[in-house]
Steps between C-alpha positions, in 0.01 A plus 500: 500500500464151353301638206777745417769231504283272287427779252870581470590132449232451235600824330861387490412160352272665244770754407761226463259300282444805281876552478545141382220527243681794340825302448615362166557144624194281440549295818507816710177613335333171597621531860386863510149399397508229767604751767225740393235229521623382840500854637140535378414173676658619824310827469171314458573286806568809709178662380313180592577580863670187633476607864149371571364172623410191298146531353393154623581586862366853496151432361287311746756229578650429837733795461187708429605858508402821349864536415670604186491231225766443234368468145609158366411588139803727463733229625350243263529734202862587579588132545352435156693796356825368648449157340408649162794742525739214569380312194517811283852580620617145426345521153660841433842370608465199268407735215803713586721193478350415160567856381860463614534169316349647182674839493805451723415804712242623749585868457182675388682749275676220315177303467330804348771515232449132400147550372 
């Protein structure tokens, strides 16, 4: 049941991100790309199976068990992707502000007419 709820939530976030990417406002496009990347990150975390035990405790430590181990590589990669995504989003928003200062609009149809 949890997987179904998570799949519906991620599908909704991904659909809303796609909706925002298809808008004419440049800021909404940037936020849509951000939502799409964050939904991909959440998907990767769920596929990394976060329900297991810590690898240090499960392999020969005092917790020693033949239990199910969570893969820490997925979590490290997603953490890196979140940090890079934050920097990219900040840079895209600064570029959007510069476009607004230069052209007086962030509407993509109007920007296409200026060139």
